C-alpha positions in Angstrom: 36.4 -38.3 6.2 38.1 -35.4 8.1 41.6 -37.0 7.1 40.6 -36.8 3.4 39.4 -33.2 3.6 42.9 -32.1 5.5 45.2 -33.9 3.0 47.7 -31.4 1.2 46.2 -31.7 -2.3 42.5 -31.1 -1.1 43.5 -28.0 1.0 45.4 -26.6 -2.2 42.4 -27.3 -4.3 40.1 -25.8 -1.7 42.0 -22.6 -1.5 42.3 -22.4 -5.2 38.7 -22.6 -5.4 38.4 -20.0 -2.8 40.2 -17.5 -4.9 37.9 -18.5 -8.0 34.7 -18.0 -5.9 36.0 -14.7 -4.5 36.4 -13.1 -8.2 32.9 -12.2 -9.3 31.9 -11.6 -5.4 34.7 -8.9 -4.9 34.3 -7.3 -8.3 30.6 -6.6 -7.8 31.2 -5.5 -4.1 33.9 -3.1 -5.1 31.5 -1.6 -7.4 28.7 -1.8 -4.6 31.3 0.4 -2.6 31.5 3.0 -5.2 28.1 3.4 -5.6 27.2 3.1 -1.8 29.7 5.8 -1.0 28.1 8.0 -3.4 25.0 7.8 -1.5 23.0 5.3 -4.2 21.7 2.0 -2.3 21.8 -0.3 -5.3 20.0 -3.3 -4.4 20.1 -4.7 -7.9 23.4 -6.1 -7.8 22.3 -9.6 -8.2 20.7 -8.2 -11.6 23.8 -6.6 -12.8 25.9 -9.6 -12.2 23.6 -11.9 -14.2 23.5 -9.6 -17.0 27.1 -9.3 -17.0 27.2 -13.2 -17.0 25.0 -13.6 -19.9 26.0 -10.7 -22.3 29.5 -11.9 -21.6 28.6 -15.4 -22.6 26.5 -14.4 -25.5 28.8 -12.4 -27.1 31.6 -14.9 -26.8 29.7 -17.5 -28.2 27.9 -15.8 -31.2 31.1 -13.6 -32.4 34.1 -15.6 -31.0 35.4 -12.0 -30.2 38.8 -11.6 -28.3 38.5 -11.7 -24.5 38.7 -7.9 -24.2 35.7 -7.4 -26.3 34.0 -9.9 -24.4 34.8 -8.3 -21.0 33.9 -4.6 -22.4 30.5 -5.9 -23.4 29.9 -7.4 -20.0 31.0 -4.2 -18.4 28.7 -2.2 -20.7 25.7 -4.0 -19.9 26.3 -3.8 -16.2 26.7 -0.1 -16.6 23.4 -0.1 -18.6 21.6 -1.9 -15.8 23.3 0.6 -13.2 22.0 3.6 -15.4 18.5 2.7 -15.0 19.1 2.3 -11.1 20.5 5.8 -11.0 18.1 7.5 -13.1 15.4 6.0 -11.1 17.0 7.1 -7.9 18.9 10.3 -8.6 16.6 11.9 -11.0 13.3 10.6 -10.6 13.8 10.2 -6.7 12.0 6.7 -6.6 12.7 4.5 -3.8 15.7 2.9 -4.1 14.9 -0.3 -2.3 11.9 -0.7 -4.6 14.0 0.2 -7.6 16.9 -2.4 -6.9 14.3 -5.1 -6.3 12.6 -4.4 -9.7 16.1 -4.4 -11.5 16.7 -8.0 -10.5 13.1 -9.4 -11.6 13.7 -7.4 -15.1 17.3 -8.9 -15.1 16.2 -12.4 -14.4 13.5 -12.2 -16.8 15.3 -10.5 -19.8 18.1 -12.6 -19.6 16.0 -15.8 -19.8 13.9 -14.5 -22.6 17.1 -13.4 -24.4 18.7 -17.0 -23.9 15.7 -18.7 -25.2 15.5 -16.4 -28.3 19.2 -16.7 -28.9 19.8 -20.2 -28.5 17.6 -22.6 -30.9 16.5 -25.8 -29.6 19.1 -27.8 -31.6 22.1 -26.7 -29.6 21.6 -28.7 -26.3 24.0 -27.0 -24.1 25.9 -24.0 -25.9 29.3 -23.8 -24.4 32.3 -21.3 -24.7 35.9 -21.8 -24.0 36.9 -20.4 -20.8 39.7 -18.0 -19.6 43.2 -20.3 -19.0 44.8 -19.7 -15.7 47.8 -16.9 -16.1 50.6 -18.5 -14.5 52.8 -15.7 -13.1 56.6 -16.3 -13.9 58.7 -17.6 -10.7 55.8 -16.9 -8.4 53.6 -19.9 -9.7 56.6 -22.1 -8.8 56.3 -21.5 -5.2 55.0 -24.6 -3.3 51.2 -24.3 -2.4 51.4 -20.1 -2.4 52.2 -20.4 -6.0 49.1 -22.7 -7.2 46.8 -20.9 -5.0 47.6 -17.1 -5.6 49.7 -17.0 -8.6 47.8 -19.4 -11.2 44.5 -17.9 -11.5 42.7 -16.4 -14.2 43.1 -12.9 -15.5 40.0 -11.7 -13.7 40.9 -13.1 -10.3 44.2 -10.8 -10.5 42.2 -7.6 -11.9 39.9 -8.1 -8.9 42.4 -8.5 -6.2 44.5 -5.7 -7.9 41.5 -3.4 -7.6 41.4 -3.3 -3.9 44.4 -1.2 -3.1 43.6 0.9 -6.4 39.8 1.8 -5.3 41.3 2.4 -1.6 43.8 5.1 -3.2 41.1 6.5 -5.3 38.6 7.0 -2.3 41.2 8.1 0.0 44.0 9.9 -1.5 42.3 11.6 -4.6 40.1 14.7 -5.1 37.2 12.8 -7.0 37.3 10.1 -4.5 36.9 12.7 -1.5 34.2 14.0 -3.5 32.3 10.9 -3.7 32.9 10.0 0.0 31.3 13.6 0.8 28.4 12.6 -1.5 27.5 9.8 0.8 27.9 11.9 3.9 26.9 15.3 3.1 25.8 16.1 -0.7 24.5 19.4 0.3 28.4 20.2 1.0 29.2 19.1 -2.5 26.3 21.2 -4.1 27.3 24.3 -2.4 31.0 24.1 -4.0 29.2 24.3 -7.5 29.7 20.5 -8.1 26.9 18.6 -9.9 25.6 16.1 -7.3 23.4 14.1 -9.8 26.4 13.8 -12.2 28.8 12.7 -9.6 26.2 10.1 -8.5 25.8 8.9 -12.3 29.3 8.5 -12.5 29.8 6.5 -9.6 26.7 4.3 -10.2 27.8 3.3 -13.8 31.3 2.7 -12.8 29.8 0.3 -10.2 27.6 -1.5 -12.3 30.7 -2.0 -14.9 32.5 -3.9 -12.2 29.4 -5.9 -11.4 29.1 -6.8 -15.2 32.7 -7.6 -15.0 32.0 -9.8 -11.9 29.1 -11.6 -13.7 31.5 -12.4 -16.9 33.9 -14.0 -14.6 31.2 -16.7 -13.9 30.7 -17.7 -17.4 33.9 -16.6 -19.4 36.6 -17.4 -16.7 34.8 -20.2 -14.9 31.7 -22.3 -16.0 31.7 -21.8 -19.8 28.1 -22.0 -20.1 25.1 -19.9 -19.2 22.1 -21.0 -17.1 19.2 -18.9 -16.1 19.7 -17.1 -12.6 23.1 -18.5 -12.5 24.4 -15.6 -10.3 22.7 -17.7 -7.5 22.8 -15.0 -4.7 26.2 -13.7 -5.3 24.9 -10.2 -6.1 23.4 -10.2 -2.8 26.5 -11.6 -1.0 28.6 -8.8 -2.6 25.9 -6.3 -0.7 26.5 -8.1 2.5 30.2 -8.2 2.0 30.3 -4.4 1.7 28.5 -4.1 5.2 30.6 -6.8 6.6 33.9 -4.9 5.5 32.2 -1.7 6.9 32.6 0.0 3.6 36.4 -0.2 3.5 38.2 -2.0 0.5 40.5 -4.1 2.3 38.1 -5.4 4.8 35.6 -6.1 2.2 38.3 -8.3 0.6 38.9 -10.3 3.9 35.2 -10.8 4.2 34.9 -11.9 0.5 37.7 -14.3 1.2 36.1 -15.7 4.5 32.7 -16.4 2.6 34.6 -17.7 -0.4 36.4 -20.2 1.8 33.1 -21.5 3.3 31.7 -21.9 -0.2 34.8 -23.8 -1.6 34.7 -25.8 1.6 31.2 -26.9 0.9 31.8 -27.7 -2.6 35.0 -29.9 -1.7 33.1 -31.5 1.2 30.2 -32.7 -1.3 32.8 -33.8 -3.6 34.5 -36.3 -0.9 30.9 -37.5 -0.1 30.8 -36.0 3.5 28.0 -37.5 5.3 26.4 -34.0 6.6 23.3 -32.4 5.1 24.4 -30.6 1.9 21.6 -27.9 2.5 23.6 -26.5 5.7 26.5 -26.6 3.9 25.2 -24.7 1.0 23.7 -22.3 3.7 27.1 -21.8 5.4 28.3 -18.5 3.6 24.7 -16.9 4.1 24.2 -18.1 7.9 27.8 -16.3 8.6 27.0 -13.2 6.6 23.9 -12.7 8.9 26.3 -13.3 11.7 28.5 -10.6 10.6 25.7 -8.0 10.1 24.5 -8.5 13.5 27.8 -8.5 15.1 28.8 -5.2 13.5 25.6 -3.4 13.5 26.9 -1.2 16.1 30.4 -0.3 14.6 28.6 0.5 11.3 30.3 3.1 9.1 27.7 3.6 6.5 27.5 6.6 4.5 25.0 8.7 6.4 23.1 9.9 3.4 23.1 6.4 1.9 19.5 5.6 0.2 18.2 9.3 0.7 17.6 11.1 -2.4 19.4 14.7 -2.6 17.0 17.6 -3.6 18.0 21.3 -3.5 
């Protein structure tokens, strides 16, 4: 059985699957990075991803709109969910952990209800057409690497292209510096006459939009169907990835790839009929996530003001 897993075609399939699995997690993690750098601990990422997945699917199914419209709708939905989070956290000063958990419950309930209302019983399994793989000329013809890295969906390219963009924004721009200071010492921003709450709103909404885009990748770019609670822990894993990546974009990308490889591995192992308890295979990414958090707790570079509401 091990020989089957190590075959070239299986390895290529597993690595390609890794890239697809990484897409929603990476998008949500980058959005959470921006949000947490601004001092807002958004534990509602799971609900944001789920909402983006549903709204993207609903718009695509009901209207047949073009892909840009579908993705924009999912991003707006994610931004609205994050708006609720930041309103409760930055304006009302409600406990951010409680708010994030409530947001997840809200998303789970409202998407299930909306799904039941939107699709009548005569439609057994509503489906949509998914994004086709976008092959990059010349690069996609490279043996192995071309199929793994350069024959993916548009959202996969966007997710990985955002890594250097967000790194540059946070470390080389004025507004990026302000966001980083928000998470470290918001009083310094306030003294300069910059509206702390406004900056936190902007960061959180942008982060939510990326989470919604990540959710859309589950339905529009991958499954082609919507199932209740189909985010299946990806939002939670995105939060863990931010911690494992020590709040740095490139490390977050590497952590995402590690977790996604394990997920792709367990899927491939199950398809090959590996005689091993599948429950353990399913738990592998989360077991590793816990190990990462324990191993890096002493070197954590979390924003010092993360999760603490600011008041003058």
